[in-house]
C-alpha positions, 0 to 999 in steps of 0.5 A: 863660108870663108873657109870653104872658099879658101879650100875650094881655091885649091881646085882652081885650074889657072896655069896661065893667069895664076889667078885662082877664083872660087865660088859657091852658089847657094840654092833656096833650099840651102844646098851649096854648089861649088865652082872654080875657074878652069882656064884653057890655053885658048883663053876663050874656052876658060870658064869662071868660078861663078858660072861653074858654080851656077852651072853645077847647080843647073846640072843637078836639076836646079832652075832659074830663080832657085838660087838664094845667093852666090859667094865669090873669092879670089886668091888675093887681097882685093875683093874680086867682083864677077866679070861681066859675062858672069854678071849676065849669067847671074842676072839670068839665074838669080832674081834681082834682089838676091845677093852676090857676096864677095869675100877676100882671104882675110874675110873682108866682105862686100855684098851687092844685089844682082840689080846693082851689079847689073843695072842695065841687063839684057834679058829674055824681055829684050828678045821679044 
């Protein structure tokens, strides 16, 4: 997966931050959906790679809880974690026991469960 993420980083549109991020959402049936961060001069219209990958899968007919895991890579030595907006989307779409796998370009990896990255989630239960 490391090599796929490295190649995908090339597709990032990040002219403002110069911080490239790539993600691949993997569905339970093994399909992979890529995503990259796409920045905008207004910043608020920017979309992160993790949301891009998940929304790619949703746009292709996948539904909530159809996901096995999500991989994420930033283009620096740090192991980057999803931002809190992405964590909210990950929490909505992936079951709490699914993995978020963060890899840096050197191959160093951290694996976290959704429930550990989102210990106090806002969910559909809060809307009742």
